[in-house]
C-alpha atoms as one frame of an Amber mdcrd trajectory, in Angstrom:
protein
  24.187 121.912  22.530  23.700 118.316  23.248  20.052 117.065  23.874  19.116
 115.075  27.006  18.743 112.195  24.653  22.375 112.414  23.535  23.426 112.407
  27.142  22.150 108.925  27.411  25.100 107.813  25.181  27.348 108.246  27.981
  25.475 106.629  30.781  25.820 102.956  31.942  22.812 100.587  31.069  21.746
 100.742  34.647  21.240 104.487  34.404  19.547 104.049  31.031  17.156 101.989
  32.873  16.754 104.266  35.711  16.049 107.212  33.608  14.396 105.209  30.389
  59.910 131.236  25.511  57.941 132.257  28.469  57.915 128.546  29.508  58.774
 128.038  33.167  62.422 126.752  32.681  63.968 126.767  36.155  61.041 125.726
  38.306  60.756 122.062  38.833  57.084 121.482  39.267  53.784 122.782  40.504
  53.374 119.979  43.028  51.062 118.730  45.573  54.009 117.366  47.504  57.486
 118.846  48.129  60.105 118.148  45.731  63.607 117.480  46.815  65.914 120.334
  47.102  68.993 121.059  45.078  69.812 118.031  42.797  73.486 116.896  42.718
  75.842 118.163  40.186  76.959 115.838  37.306  80.245 114.907  39.131  78.437
 114.288  42.549  76.323 111.331  41.535  77.819 108.190  42.899  79.187 105.832
  40.175  77.122 102.931  41.571  73.923 104.920  41.037  74.704 104.985  37.338
  75.025 101.331  37.009  72.233 100.045  34.863  69.629  98.235  36.848  68.486
  96.032  34.067  70.014  93.539  31.720  69.287  91.827  28.382  67.987  88.207
  28.390  67.066  85.749  25.713  64.592  87.016  23.373  65.744  90.538  23.636
  63.810  91.117  26.849  65.181  93.382  29.380  64.686  92.363  33.037  65.637
  93.831  36.391  68.982  92.478  37.866  68.671  90.409  40.917  70.245  92.881
  43.342  67.656  95.678  42.505  64.597  93.580  43.228  63.842  94.699  46.673
  61.138  97.259  47.342  59.423  96.759  44.047  55.936  98.084  43.368  53.296
  95.496  42.545  53.475  96.191  38.779  57.263  95.544  38.702  56.653  92.073
  40.442  53.977  91.030  37.733  56.564  91.776  34.961  59.235  89.732  36.714
  56.882  86.808  37.097  56.161  86.644  33.386  57.296  88.567  30.409  54.207
  90.697  29.366  55.481  90.967  25.709  55.430  87.103  25.333  51.715  87.294
  24.982  52.213  88.984  21.724  55.704  87.983  20.454  55.173  84.514  21.429
  51.468  84.303  20.599  50.561  83.781  24.095  47.282  85.695  23.425  46.012
  82.772  21.281  46.057  80.407  24.044  44.831  82.838  26.655  41.802  83.855
  24.551  40.621  80.142  24.553  40.447  80.083  28.386  37.042  80.971  30.035
  37.127  83.936  32.423  36.188  81.629  35.350  39.338  79.687  34.752  41.603
  82.663  34.197  40.480  84.108  37.461  41.307  81.017  39.398  44.922  81.273
  38.874  47.046  84.283  39.857  49.183  83.967  36.800  46.458  84.023  34.128
  44.408  86.629  36.181  47.502  89.013  36.131  47.742  88.278  32.429  44.180
  89.613  31.964  44.335  92.557  34.424  47.938  93.788  33.782  50.068  92.065
  30.957  47.373  92.398  28.389  47.948  96.272  28.687  51.255  95.697  26.728
  48.885  94.569  23.921  46.758  97.792  24.383  43.883  95.714  26.164  42.460
  97.026  29.500  40.109  94.655  31.402  37.129  96.636  32.667  36.803  94.307
  35.523  35.036  96.612  37.848  32.168  97.866  35.448  32.280  95.570  32.384
  33.510  92.247  33.705  34.969  90.110  30.891  35.084  93.107  28.385  38.006
  95.298  27.467  38.984  98.650  26.020  41.443  98.396  23.281  43.842 101.455
  22.722  45.272 101.806  19.216  48.577 103.390  18.134  47.855 106.202  15.708
  50.971 108.367  15.101  49.958 112.119  14.524  46.213 111.235  14.835  46.042
 110.414  11.161  43.698 107.632  10.224  41.832 106.416   7.124  38.228 105.658
   6.290  39.207 102.041   5.944  40.659 101.968   9.408  37.700 103.958  10.822
  35.142 101.381   9.188  37.043  98.359  10.520  36.921  99.865  14.165  33.277
 100.689  13.685  32.486  97.292  12.625  34.331  95.760  15.652  32.483  97.842
  18.267  28.983  97.377  16.349  29.187  93.651  17.008  29.179  94.394  20.657
  25.803  96.314  20.578  25.284  98.664  23.459  28.502  97.547  25.067  30.549
  98.855  22.144  31.686 102.396  21.543  34.789 104.421  20.726  36.567 107.415
  22.078  38.989 109.951  20.719  41.682 110.140  23.454  43.823 113.139  24.658
  46.652 111.389  22.966  45.133 111.888  19.555  44.268 108.115  18.990  41.246
 105.747  19.077  40.050 103.715  21.930  37.337 101.035  21.291  35.221  99.433
  23.989  33.232  96.325  24.610  35.946  93.884  23.305  35.735  90.181  24.633
  38.900  88.066  25.016  37.898  85.245  22.523  37.706  87.776  19.692  41.141
  89.432  20.493  43.313  87.232  18.079  40.867  88.072  15.163  40.796  91.609
  15.893  44.433  91.936  16.087  44.669  90.294  12.564  41.984  92.695  11.542
  44.134  95.607  12.875  47.158  94.446  10.980  45.310  94.034   7.676  44.192
  97.777   7.933  47.559  98.916   8.998  46.728  99.525  12.683  48.370  98.122
  15.897  47.252  98.283  19.673  50.825  97.081  20.696  52.667  98.828  23.357
  49.951 101.385  24.070  49.442 100.725  27.779  51.254 100.394  31.088  55.231
 100.882  30.986  55.485 101.648  27.356  55.717 104.781  25.181  52.402 106.272
  24.350  51.073 107.402  20.955  53.433 110.076  19.405  51.406 113.170  19.027
  52.091 115.785  16.240  50.207 118.674  14.653  46.790 117.646  13.536  47.060
 120.028  10.680  50.327 118.664   9.485  50.943 119.106   5.783  48.051 121.144
   5.219  48.457 124.150   7.480  49.711 127.304   5.638  51.458 128.469   8.685
  53.129 125.313   9.729  56.681 125.286  10.619  57.355 121.660   9.757  55.135
 118.649   8.727  55.327 116.333  11.899  53.957 113.307  10.225  57.204 111.874
   8.858  58.689 112.146  12.405  55.864 110.742  14.462  55.624 107.897  11.887
  59.487 107.148  12.312  58.879 107.358  16.143  56.063 104.908  16.101  57.796
 102.406  13.819  60.842 102.511  16.155  58.789 102.245  19.364  56.863  99.082
  18.119  59.578  97.685  15.826  57.288  98.138  12.836  54.379  96.591  14.882
  56.338  93.549  15.518  57.163  94.430  19.057  60.156  96.183  20.407  61.160
  94.413  23.831  64.177  96.763  24.306  61.854  99.549  25.376  58.933  97.654
  26.830  60.139  97.261  30.481  60.180 101.074  31.321  59.674 102.124  35.029
  56.527 103.944  33.915  54.647 105.294  30.940  56.326 107.755  28.586  55.003
 110.419  26.341  56.547 111.945  23.334  55.364 114.751  20.761  56.964 116.673
  17.727  55.846 120.176  17.525  54.966 121.464  14.056  53.330 124.922  14.576
  53.275 127.960  16.579  49.976 126.843  18.168  51.583 124.149  20.107  48.614
 121.837  19.688  50.743 119.039  20.827  51.065 120.283  24.443  54.858 119.916
  24.687  55.053 120.847  28.314  53.237 117.716  29.502  55.337 115.305  27.414
  58.425 113.160  28.821  60.135 114.293  25.392  59.086 117.130  23.075  60.801
 118.053  19.965  60.732 121.727  19.349  61.753 122.866  15.833  64.941 124.967
  15.859  67.733 125.877  13.316  71.411 125.601  14.370  74.251 126.471  12.084
  71.767 126.753   9.047  70.450 123.155   9.640  66.934 122.252  10.642  66.508
 120.204  13.714  64.881 120.214  17.249  65.726 121.382  20.653  64.602 119.011
  23.272  62.430 119.539  26.408  62.165 116.449  28.839  60.279 115.399  31.829
  56.886 116.938  31.430  54.298 114.752  33.207  51.070 114.708  35.198  50.352
 112.341  38.087  48.139 112.195  41.101  50.561 113.686  43.675  52.729 116.035
  41.472  52.672 117.599  38.064  55.659 119.214  36.259  56.375 120.987  33.004
  59.090 119.767  30.600  62.380 121.440  31.099  65.259 122.027  28.478  67.673
 119.348  28.048  69.970 121.919  26.611  70.440 119.578  23.593  69.648 120.017
  19.856  69.412 117.128  17.155  69.346 117.345  13.480  65.934 116.488  12.024
  67.512 113.172  10.777  68.471 112.075  14.152  65.387 111.925  16.276  65.400
 108.305  16.588  68.950 107.920  18.025  68.245 110.508  20.863  64.834 109.089
  21.548  66.415 105.636  21.944  69.012 107.052  24.220  66.644 108.798  26.413
  64.483 105.833  26.842  67.370 103.629  27.416  68.789 105.994  30.182  65.270
 105.940  31.782  64.951 102.162  31.533  68.388 101.603  32.906  68.321 104.063
  35.822  64.732 104.787  36.798  63.340 103.844  40.088  60.870 101.142  40.385
  59.598 101.455  43.940  56.904 103.943  44.963  54.772 104.021  41.675  54.114
 107.684  42.239  57.714 108.503  41.824  58.778 106.657  38.885  57.967 109.061
  36.039  61.163 110.308  34.269  61.253 113.758  35.924  61.823 112.053  39.328
  64.935 110.557  37.718  65.907 113.898  36.391  65.462 115.462  39.856  67.484
 112.757  41.415  70.461 112.911  39.174  70.307 116.625  38.020  69.780 117.741
  34.520  73.532 117.713  33.495  74.145 114.079  34.932  70.974 113.120  33.146
  72.063 114.712  30.088  75.398 113.043  30.356  73.844 109.564  30.593  71.981
 110.165  27.411  75.120 111.391  25.507  76.875 108.157  26.595  73.995 106.261
  24.842  74.192 108.175  21.610  75.765 106.262  18.550  78.760 108.616  18.536
  78.772 109.623  22.214  77.926 113.254  21.313  74.778 115.161  22.101  75.060
 118.728  20.723  74.086 121.758  22.844  70.757 123.545  22.173  70.329 126.015
  19.394  69.996 129.495  21.059  66.179 129.811  20.032  63.531 127.528  18.715
  61.318 128.551  15.710  58.072 129.106  17.968  56.730 132.591  17.661  56.122
 133.362  21.346  53.629 136.025  20.594  51.504 133.759  18.311  47.779 133.645
  19.285  46.630 130.163  19.191  44.210 129.263  16.388  40.924 127.427  16.538
  40.860 124.523  14.102  37.192 123.900  14.370  35.070 124.973  11.436  36.182
 125.639   7.812  39.717 126.795   7.158  41.686 127.056   3.843  44.712 124.618
   3.392  48.005 125.490   1.991  46.889 123.420  -1.150  44.980 125.847  -3.380
  41.310 125.131  -3.695  41.007 122.779  -0.639  39.843 123.401   2.857  39.940
 121.400   6.293  36.835 121.249   8.423  37.269 120.788  12.141  34.365 118.882
  13.737  33.612 118.890  17.384  33.010 115.595  18.928  31.274 116.067  22.367
  33.673 114.678  24.919  35.290 112.367  22.279  32.445 109.683  22.344  31.443
 107.910  19.228  29.029 105.176  18.304  29.539 102.787  15.387  27.035 104.555
  13.312  29.199 107.829  13.859  32.325 106.176  12.599  30.596 104.713   9.621
  29.315 108.011   8.693  32.656 109.755   9.150  34.363 107.263   6.956  31.653
 107.956   4.197  32.202 111.701   4.500  36.041 111.376   4.336  35.644 109.412
   1.090  32.871 111.523  -0.507  34.323 114.974   0.434  37.880 114.490   1.028
  40.462 111.817   0.371  39.606 109.024   2.738  41.549 110.587   5.636  40.545
 111.839   9.149  42.887 113.560  11.749  42.208 113.299  15.522  43.286 115.865
  17.893  44.142 115.820  21.630  41.053 117.819  22.535  39.101 114.723  21.455
  37.846 116.220  18.067  38.258 115.278  14.351  39.549 117.241  11.535  38.298
 116.275   7.971  40.982 117.446   5.400  41.267 117.993   1.719  37.754 119.054
   1.043  37.356 120.789  -2.383  35.942 124.330  -1.763  32.998 123.654  -4.185
  31.951 120.779  -1.903  32.083 122.843   1.386  28.345 123.673   1.502  27.164
 120.130   0.643  29.466 118.762   3.404  28.120 121.382   6.048  24.572 120.425
   5.171  25.146 116.733   6.016  23.041 115.416   8.938  26.022 114.331  10.997
  27.391 117.897  11.092  23.936 119.270  11.689  22.976 116.989  14.533  26.118
 115.511  16.068  29.457 116.759  15.177  29.134 120.604  14.751  31.886 122.658
  12.991  30.686 125.548  15.084  29.811 124.409  18.674  29.239 126.891  21.412
  32.211 128.686  23.079  32.056 126.302  26.243  31.375 123.149  24.394  34.225
 123.552  21.806  36.902 123.364  24.676  35.339 120.563  26.672  37.435 117.445
  27.403  36.535 114.404  29.520  38.205 111.186  30.344  36.352 107.879  30.311
  34.915 108.302  33.852  33.364 105.510  36.085  31.108 104.467  33.239  33.897
 102.169  32.259  37.084 102.972  34.085  37.560 101.134  37.449  39.900 103.948
  38.837  37.460 106.900  38.188  35.721 108.175  41.200  33.019 109.965  39.401
  31.026 109.923  36.079  32.552 112.455  33.798  31.559 112.502  30.169  27.589
 112.754  30.668  28.244 115.239  33.629  30.764 117.473  31.595  28.003 118.110
  29.009  25.181 118.516  31.448  27.037 120.948  33.719  28.212 122.967  30.543
  24.592 123.074  29.339  23.395 124.296  32.594  26.246 126.949  32.935  25.459
 128.061  29.458  22.011 128.765  30.550  23.312 131.164  33.180  26.185 133.004
  31.646  27.566 134.119  28.194  31.294 133.880  27.674  33.138 136.368  25.421
  35.777 133.745  24.283  36.225 129.894  24.453  37.039 128.555  27.927  38.736
 125.192  27.857  37.216 122.980  30.421  38.665 119.495  31.301  37.183 116.802
  33.290  39.114 113.694  34.903  37.512 111.002  37.036  40.382 110.597  39.340
  43.856 112.046  40.202  45.593 110.017  37.319  44.306 112.953  35.410  43.860
 111.177  31.947  41.550 114.412  31.194  44.717 116.587  31.837  42.996 119.062
  33.993  46.150 120.795  34.828  46.323 122.324  31.218  42.851 123.562  31.260
  41.466 126.980  31.921  39.135 125.140  34.320  39.676 121.708  35.358  37.632
 119.168  37.452  39.202 116.334  39.175  36.930 113.644  40.521  36.876 112.951
  44.425  34.228 112.166  47.157  33.118 114.506  49.912  30.070 114.883  52.216
  27.381 117.080  51.205  25.422 119.571  53.335  23.387 116.568  54.830  26.461
 114.706  55.782  26.083 112.052  53.036  29.079 110.967  50.969  28.650 112.195
  47.250  30.542 112.664  44.131  32.647 115.783  44.049  35.365 117.538  42.038
  38.513 119.560  43.010  38.451 122.512  40.728  41.735 123.723  38.933  42.213
 127.242  37.397  44.827 128.830  35.268  46.298 126.248  32.938  47.609 127.608
  29.701  48.663 126.164  26.520  50.663 127.613  23.913  54.075 129.537  24.201
  53.288 131.010  27.609  52.089 127.622  28.781  51.919 126.577  32.513  49.914
 124.119  34.645  46.922 125.036  36.638  46.686 125.419  40.386  43.982 124.118
  42.673  41.196 126.674  42.969  38.707 124.958  45.283  38.734 121.458  46.740
  35.938 118.810  46.914  33.046 120.816  45.418  29.841 118.331  45.289  29.067
 117.756  41.758  25.324 118.692  42.376  26.747 122.127  43.510  29.123 122.712
  40.561  26.862 124.845  38.225  26.620 127.973  40.356  30.161 127.617  41.276
  31.347 127.367  37.648  29.186 130.199  36.561  30.489 132.576  39.154  33.965
 131.376  38.325  33.501 132.166  34.697  32.153 135.706  35.671  35.003 136.377
  38.037  37.929 135.173  35.960  36.898 134.800  32.369  34.768 137.955  31.679
  31.309 136.076  31.319  28.184 137.975  31.638  25.082 136.733  33.491  22.161
 135.827  31.045  19.685 137.891  33.105  21.708 141.085  32.790  22.076 140.392
  29.086  18.407 140.084  28.663  17.762 143.263  30.859  20.276 145.227  28.553
  18.345 144.290  25.549
């Protein structure tokens, strides 16, 4: 259990000072808004609707055609005014980094560069809470990173003192915080030197390709996902050189490759999920498409009724992305994710558009079944577990709500070198796996201070499933503080009840749901409400019933606008009512 001192790591400086195949296939979505009724059949979509809305220009950039430039959302207008990828592919970042922030803010073009276009380079200006500082999001296919990379990132955030820290994200990658604009060109060079990139990790781009965090070491894996996620990442970024053919999507786009029965990769909330399946004796993947979470609507991925050989994951990914790029809507920002296009066209028409974009014009129908064991009980990767390689084990470490300081990262890099093979794995639950530990070294590793004091392999049942987004400590969109509060509420709840099994609790600071509350057993989405005295206060909508695994489905709203100061008794009662928790008082009486 984290101490009160450790909670200070998540508070802003001002606070420091103040405190010293059961998947739902036919359903379209669990939605907060109504979804349009029966989509048209393939032959009913007007031909003009299937005309591509973008065209290629000099430099390989794709831009919106003139006749489709009405009713655009603000982000689309920013893209039209100036090509965001030029900041990378034409070295525009070098000139921008030399301009003082005051001058940048004086002109709309450069202000939009800093606040919007730099997201194509993975840089997010924290204007509201850390003016002049940026969060930098890395690409890290399959969550695999090295001790060298970890040390480099630690050295970057260390230079920023209290402003610098890092997070493990819910897409299995690193985010570092505190970055200042003049340093960006040098940081980009440093990333390149250690085999990392931040390119195309924000805004209307493909996010980090997610895979099995135990890929290649799991005795029960179906397939090693690392070669596939590496291929996807190489294609998406053109080997870190920039891929302008897919950088002007209507909205962000998520992809994952499933490698185990545990579905650690959460396929049901990805725009494209590769599900391992054998057809006619050949290994490949059935495809799910359209999964997403957004403020107004969240929907599970649906079968595309398509199968591709393992060798063809890139052509089909390219075809799907190009169909989305060409045909997706660019008006209301809340209706621009790929599932809205699928709804509009109908799945068969959407599939037909993908097939037209395949190299040979053919997309095979799905294999009858995938290789996922539907009765599989999802395993806990935290703690010590034997690898498929004899004499080796992997150790899953709990990172409280994914937050690390530079010293933590330096120490993790040392442990990876000393006890493993210089490798670390990040997970979508914001934790870290240390693979390839010789069994005779396990006791020494478990005795290390970092594992004893900060990153326990055996956290409590409630802490081990705790996930939290950035919250309003740094994020300008977040309505409430999340990371410190998530730890504090969990600690207080643990004093009241004892749970018989892990309960996954996710926190997100706003309806954008970066904390993915809809997949949690219990989710908390930040909002504002009035307390019993009629004063505005931070609050949370509570979601219940999200499931991951072969019987996955998304959560429903349980209770709206509960003041954060009242959450502890509500959560304790909910755990007793729905999750078999036992009040601590009764437990003590029975003893």
